[in-house]
C-alpha positions in Angstrom: -190.1 136.7 21.6 -186.4 137.6 22.0 -184.5 140.7 23.1 -183.8 142.3 20.1 -187.7 141.8 19.0 -188.6 143.5 22.9 -186.4 146.3 22.3 -188.0 146.8 18.6 -191.5 146.4 20.1 -190.8 148.8 23.0 -189.5 151.9 20.3 -192.4 151.1 18.3 -194.7 151.6 20.9 -192.8 154.6 22.1 -193.3 156.1 19.2 -197.0 155.4 18.7 -197.1 156.4 22.1 -195.8 159.5 21.2 -198.5 160.9 18.4 -201.7 158.8 20.3 -203.7 160.7 22.8 -204.1 159.9 27.0 -206.6 157.8 28.0 -208.1 159.6 30.7 -209.3 162.4 29.5 -209.4 161.7 25.6 -210.6 158.1 25.4 -213.0 158.6 28.5 -214.9 161.5 27.7 -215.5 159.7 24.1 -216.5 156.4 25.8 -218.8 158.6 28.2 -220.4 160.3 25.4 -221.3 157.4 23.6 -222.7 155.6 26.9 -224.7 158.5 26.8 -226.1 158.1 23.9 -226.8 154.6 23.8 -228.8 154.9 27.5 -231.4 158.1 26.0 -231.7 155.6 23.0 -232.7 153.5 24.7 -234.9 155.2 27.5 -236.4 156.9 24.2 -237.4 153.3 22.5 -239.1 152.1 26.3 -241.1 155.0 26.3 -242.2 155.3 22.7 -242.4 151.4 22.0 -243.2 150.1 25.6 -242.4 146.9 26.9 -244.4 143.7 25.8 -246.2 142.7 29.0 -247.5 138.9 29.0 -250.7 137.9 31.0 -251.3 138.6 34.5 -249.3 136.0 37.0 -251.6 133.5 38.8 -250.4 132.0 41.9 -252.5 129.3 41.9 -251.9 128.1 38.3 -250.3 124.6 38.2 -249.3 124.5 34.6 -246.6 127.4 34.6 -244.0 126.4 33.3 -241.1 128.9 34.7 -238.4 129.5 31.9 -235.5 131.8 32.1 -235.1 134.2 28.9 -232.6 132.2 26.7 -229.2 133.8 27.3 -229.1 132.7 30.4 -230.6 129.2 29.4 -226.3 127.8 29.8 -227.1 128.9 34.2 -230.8 127.2 33.7 -229.1 123.6 32.6 -226.1 124.4 35.0 -228.7 125.1 38.6 -230.6 121.9 36.7 -227.6 119.6 36.6 -226.8 120.5 40.6 -229.4 119.2 42.0 -229.5 119.1 45.3 -230.9 122.2 47.5 -227.5 121.9 49.0 -225.6 123.0 45.8 -227.7 125.9 44.3 -225.4 128.4 46.0 -222.1 127.0 43.6 -224.7 126.6 39.8 -225.6 130.3 40.8 -223.0 132.0 41.7 -219.6 129.3 42.6 -218.8 128.1 39.4 -219.9 131.0 37.3 -218.2 133.4 39.1 -215.0 131.3 39.5 -215.0 130.9 35.7 -215.4 134.6 34.8 -212.5 135.4 37.6 -210.7 132.9 36.0 -211.0 134.7 31.9 -210.3 137.7 33.3 -207.1 136.7 35.0 -206.0 135.7 31.7 -204.0 138.2 30.3 -202.2 138.5 33.6 -200.9 134.5 32.8 -200.6 134.6 30.1 -198.5 137.4 29.0 -197.4 136.5 25.6 -197.9 139.5 23.2 -198.6 137.2 20.5 -201.7 138.6 18.5 -201.9 135.4 16.1 -204.5 132.7 18.3 -202.2 130.1 16.5 -199.5 131.8 19.0 -201.2 131.9 21.6 -202.5 128.7 23.6 -203.5 129.1 26.3 -206.0 132.6 25.6 -207.2 130.1 22.7 -208.3 127.4 24.1 -209.6 129.3 27.6 -212.0 131.2 24.7 -212.6 127.8 22.7 -213.9 125.7 25.8 -215.7 128.5 27.0 -217.7 128.7 24.1 -218.3 125.2 23.6 -219.6 124.7 27.5 -222.1 128.2 27.2 -223.4 126.4 23.4 -223.8 122.8 25.1 -225.3 124.1 28.4 -227.7 126.7 26.5 -228.7 123.4 23.8 -229.3 121.6 26.7 -231.4 124.4 28.3 -233.1 125.0 25.3 -234.3 121.6 25.1 -235.1 121.0 28.1 -238.3 119.3 28.4 -241.3 120.7 30.4 -241.7 119.5 34.2 -245.0 120.0 34.5 -246.4 118.6 31.6 -246.6 115.2 29.6 -247.2 115.2 25.8 -248.6 111.6 25.8 -251.8 110.4 24.5 -253.1 107.4 27.5 -256.5 106.0 28.3 -258.8 108.0 30.2 -258.6 106.0 33.0 -254.5 107.2 33.3 -255.0 110.8 33.3 -255.6 111.9 37.0 -252.8 109.8 37.1 -250.2 111.4 34.2 -251.7 114.9 35.7 -250.6 113.8 39.6 -247.1 112.9 37.8 -246.6 116.2 36.3 -248.1 118.2 39.2 -245.5 116.5 42.0 -242.2 117.3 40.1 -241.4 114.1 39.0 -240.1 115.9 35.6 -237.7 117.6 37.1 -235.5 114.4 37.2 -237.2 111.7 35.3 -238.1 111.7 31.3 -241.4 110.8 30.0 -241.5 111.0 25.9 -240.2 114.2 25.3 -240.9 115.6 28.3 -238.5 116.3 31.4 -235.2 115.4 32.6 -232.4 112.9 32.0 -230.9 113.6 36.3 -232.7 110.3 37.0 -234.1 107.3 34.8 -235.8 107.5 32.7 -239.5 106.3 33.1 -240.9 105.8 29.2 -241.1 101.8 29.5 -240.9 101.8 33.0 -244.2 99.9 32.6 -242.5 97.2 31.2 -239.7 96.6 33.5 -241.6 97.3 37.1 -245.4 96.4 38.1 -248.1 99.1 39.6 -247.4 98.0 43.0 -243.7 98.0 42.7 -243.4 101.6 41.3 -246.2 102.4 44.4 -244.0 101.4 47.1 -240.7 103.6 45.0 -243.0 106.5 44.6 -243.8 106.0 48.9 -239.9 105.2 50.2 -237.9 107.1 47.3 -235.4 104.6 46.4 -232.0 106.0 46.1 -231.6 109.8 46.2 -235.2 110.2 45.5 -237.3 111.8 47.9 -239.9 110.0 49.5 -243.2 111.1 48.7 -246.4 111.8 51.6 -249.2 111.2 49.3 -252.7 110.5 49.8 -253.2 106.8 49.1 -255.5 107.7 46.1 -253.1 109.7 44.3 -249.9 107.5 45.1 -252.5 104.3 43.4 -253.3 106.7 39.9 -249.1 107.8 39.6 -248.3 104.2 39.8 -251.0 102.6 37.6 -250.4 105.1 34.5 -247.1 104.3 34.9 -247.4 100.8 34.6 -249.1 101.5 31.6 -245.7 102.8 30.0 -244.5 99.7 28.1 
């Protein structure tokens, strides 16, 4: 925008400003009135229609799979990616807050007065990247397999091991069939690569970043035999 265009813009802005109505109290009163209407409608709907209640919480269950509402899937996926417990505040508070602050400050570091998105590369790219990132993380969060269930048909002698693998949280990092995550190596065909003794030793000592599991010998052996059967 050159000097002449800027002066023309300021003259037109002053004319429109004199014809318009002040933000306070006109716009504030109108927005407040609409806000009250929305609140009253929501209260009336909650009283008349009620809220759907799920089954009563059972703290002893081992089959419940906690899942957020769909509009929190992107945060859910971000929390799953940043697995170490010490990084949990970063995933839940740090990164979302930082990105939100950058978006809120966008009008201050991109002061281009153009309305055409093609002439606002900073704002346009920031908006598109935000949409893509949230959509991608939401898709991954929605497609993530259950961390407490393995949907595989196995021989009866491996059922105990399958249940043990699911209940011990192995699917939080590993993918088995259609369930689990990809933060660690996929175990769908681990039996073709490692024998049961090597798998049992890995469960006991925890190679690389995998934690060691202090389990009864019978349970650890059942887990190893189940995993060794996957080939």
